[in-house]
C-alpha positions in Angstrom: 68.0 -85.7 25.0 67.4 -89.1 24.3 69.6 -91.1 21.7 68.1 -94.3 20.4 70.6 -96.7 17.8 69.1 -99.2 15.7 70.4 -102.2 13.8 68.3 -105.7 13.2 68.8 -107.8 16.0 70.4 -105.3 18.8 73.0 -107.7 19.3 76.1 -105.9 17.4 76.0 -102.8 16.1 73.8 -101.0 18.0 74.1 -102.5 21.6 78.3 -101.6 20.5 77.1 -98.1 20.0 74.9 -97.9 22.9 78.1 -98.7 25.0 80.5 -96.6 23.2 78.3 -93.7 23.5 77.5 -93.9 27.0 81.8 -94.4 27.9 82.4 -91.5 25.8 79.3 -89.3 27.4 80.9 -90.1 30.9 84.1 -89.3 29.9 82.7 -85.9 28.9 80.8 -85.3 31.5 77.3 -85.9 30.0 76.1 -88.9 31.5 73.3 -87.4 33.8 72.3 -85.2 30.8 71.7 -87.9 27.9 69.7 -91.1 27.8 71.0 -93.6 25.4 69.5 -97.3 24.4 69.4 -99.8 21.4 66.7 -102.0 19.6 66.8 -103.9 16.8 63.8 -104.0 13.8 63.6 -107.4 14.1 62.1 -109.7 17.3 64.4 -112.7 17.1 66.9 -112.0 20.1 65.0 -110.1 22.6 65.8 -110.6 26.0 69.4 -111.8 24.9 73.1 -110.2 25.6 74.7 -108.8 23.0 77.0 -111.1 20.9 79.7 -113.1 22.3 81.9 -111.5 19.7 80.8 -108.0 20.0 80.8 -108.1 23.6 84.9 -109.5 23.6 85.9 -106.8 20.8 84.1 -103.8 23.2 85.9 -104.9 26.1 89.0 -104.9 24.6 88.1 -101.5 24.0 87.1 -100.4 27.3 83.4 -101.1 26.8 81.2 -103.1 28.8 78.3 -104.6 26.8 77.1 -107.4 29.7 74.3 -105.6 31.3 72.6 -105.1 27.7 69.5 -106.9 26.4 68.3 -107.1 23.5 64.6 -104.9 22.3 62.5 -104.2 19.7 61.8 -100.9 18.4 58.4 -100.1 18.8 56.3 -97.1 17.8 56.7 -95.5 21.4 59.9 -94.7 20.9 59.3 -92.3 18.3 57.9 -90.2 20.8 60.5 -91.3 23.7 63.5 -90.3 21.7 65.0 -87.4 20.3 67.3 -88.8 17.8 66.9 -92.0 16.2 70.2 -93.3 14.4 70.4 -96.4 12.1 72.8 -98.5 11.2 71.7 -99.1 7.5 69.7 -98.2 5.3 67.7 -100.8 5.3 66.8 -100.0 8.9 66.5 -96.6 8.4 63.5 -97.7 5.9 62.0 -100.0 8.4 61.9 -97.2 10.8 60.2 -94.6 8.6 57.7 -97.0 7.6 57.2 -97.8 11.4 57.3 -93.8 12.6 53.5 -92.9 13.7 52.8 -89.2 12.3 52.8 -87.7 15.8 56.6 -89.1 16.5 59.1 -86.5 17.4 62.2 -88.1 17.0 64.5 -87.4 14.1 65.9 -90.3 12.0 69.0 -90.2 10.5 72.0 -92.9 9.8 74.5 -92.6 11.9 77.8 -92.6 10.0 76.3 -90.8 7.1 75.1 -87.7 9.9 79.0 -87.6 11.1 80.1 -87.9 7.2 82.4 -91.3 7.7 83.9 -92.6 4.7 81.2 -95.1 4.4 77.6 -94.4 5.6 76.2 -97.8 6.7 77.8 -99.7 9.7 78.3 -103.2 7.9 77.2 -106.0 10.4 79.8 -108.2 11.4 77.7 -111.0 12.5 78.7 -113.6 9.9 82.5 -112.3 9.2 85.2 -113.0 11.2 86.8 -110.8 14.3 87.8 -108.1 11.8 84.6 -107.0 11.4 83.7 -106.4 14.9 87.1 -104.5 15.1 85.8 -102.6 12.1 82.7 -101.8 13.5 84.4 -100.4 16.4 86.5 -98.2 14.3 83.4 -96.7 12.5 81.2 -96.3 15.8 84.0 -94.6 18.0 84.8 -92.2 15.4 81.1 -91.3 14.8 80.4 -91.2 18.4 82.9 -88.4 18.8 81.3 -86.6 16.7 78.2 -87.3 18.2 79.1 -86.2 21.7 80.2 -82.9 19.9 76.4 -82.6 18.4 75.3 -83.1 22.0 77.0 -81.2 23.8 75.7 -78.2 21.6 72.4 -79.3 21.7 72.7 -78.9 25.8 
């Protein structure tokens, strides 16, 4: 299985989701069966590390994002990945517009898929530290449920 998380710039929400899911897959003994990555619909941050605030908040919970580098979604991703999970409606719309007819990837909103209290992971970029904590809370919740789904699919 291959899972791709997508947000706008690939420096806050989607790299956090990638790091959290990788960690949870290792804990569940599934790390060698599921490939996880993240990307952005925008090109502004290609090659850059996740936002320092995302890294700091994640590290406090045991998730190391430091090796990740931002990349942009490409049309090839729709054939490469089985599941592409967007952080918000805007990015989901952008993904649907990019999706080629032959793309096999299933597209969905990450939080809505797992019936979280809200449908979208809010962008914490312009918020204080509280925003990054909220993002982690939401992503941890949905990632636990995604691990259960992946176990069932494998």
